[in-house]
C-alpha positions as CSV (number, residue, x, y, z in Angstrom):
1,M,105.5,86.8,58.5
2,G,105.6,90.4,60.0
3,M,108.0,93.0,58.9
4,A,109.8,93.2,62.1
5,I,110.9,89.5,61.5
6,K,111.8,90.5,57.9
7,V,113.9,93.2,59.1
8,K,115.8,91.2,61.4
9,M,116.2,88.4,58.7
10,L,117.6,91.3,56.4
11,L,120.0,92.4,59.3
12,A,121.3,89.0,59.6
13,A,121.8,88.5,55.8
14,K,123.7,91.6,55.8
15,E,125.6,90.9,59.1
16,M,124.4,94.2,60.6
17,T,123.3,94.8,64.2
18,I,120.5,97.1,65.2
19,S,123.2,99.6,66.3
20,D,124.8,99.5,62.9
21,L,121.4,100.0,61.2
22,A,120.7,103.0,63.5
23,D,124.1,104.6,62.4
24,K,123.3,104.5,58.8
25,I,119.7,105.4,58.8
26,E,119.0,109.1,57.5
27,P,117.7,111.3,59.3
28,K,119.6,109.6,62.4
29,T,117.7,107.7,64.7
30,T,118.7,105.6,68.0
31,R,119.1,101.8,68.5
32,Q,116.3,102.0,71.1
33,N,113.8,103.7,68.6
34,I,114.5,100.8,66.2
35,T,114.4,98.2,68.8
36,A,111.0,99.7,70.1
37,K,109.4,99.7,66.5
38,L,110.6,96.3,66.0
39,K,109.3,94.9,69.3
40,R,105.9,96.5,68.7
41,N,106.1,95.7,64.8
42,N,105.2,99.2,64.3
43,L,107.1,100.2,61.0
44,T,105.8,102.4,58.5
45,E,106.6,102.4,54.9
46,K,108.8,105.3,55.3
47,D,110.7,103.4,58.1
48,L,110.9,100.4,55.8
49,N,112.5,102.5,52.9
50,D,114.8,104.1,55.2
51,I,115.8,100.7,56.4
52,A,116.4,99.3,53.0
53,K,118.4,102.3,51.9
54,A,120.6,102.1,55.0
55,C,121.0,98.3,54.0
56,G,121.8,99.1,50.4
57,V,118.6,97.1,49.1
58,S,115.4,98.1,47.7
59,F,112.0,97.9,49.4
60,E,108.7,97.3,47.7
61,G,105.4,97.3,49.3
62,N,102.4,96.0,47.3
63,F,99.0,95.0,47.6
64,I,98.6,91.9,45.2
65,L,95.0,91.2,43.9
66,E,93.8,87.8,43.1
67,D,94.4,88.8,39.3
68,G,97.9,89.6,40.0
69,K,97.3,93.3,39.8
70,R,99.4,95.4,42.2
71,I,98.3,98.3,44.3
């Protein structure tokens, strides 16, 4: 599952629209910018952290090896 889908699921769970998200992200961004990134599934780790902060949740990005070690 791509991160764009997960962001859309988060917005649904928080009952937020993309416009709501754009209004809450710091530094300010536009609905069009977020929509384009979601459409291309082109989200950086910074974008994901900014989205999490705007939604009042935490984001944890990890690589998890077979032995359970996280990188």
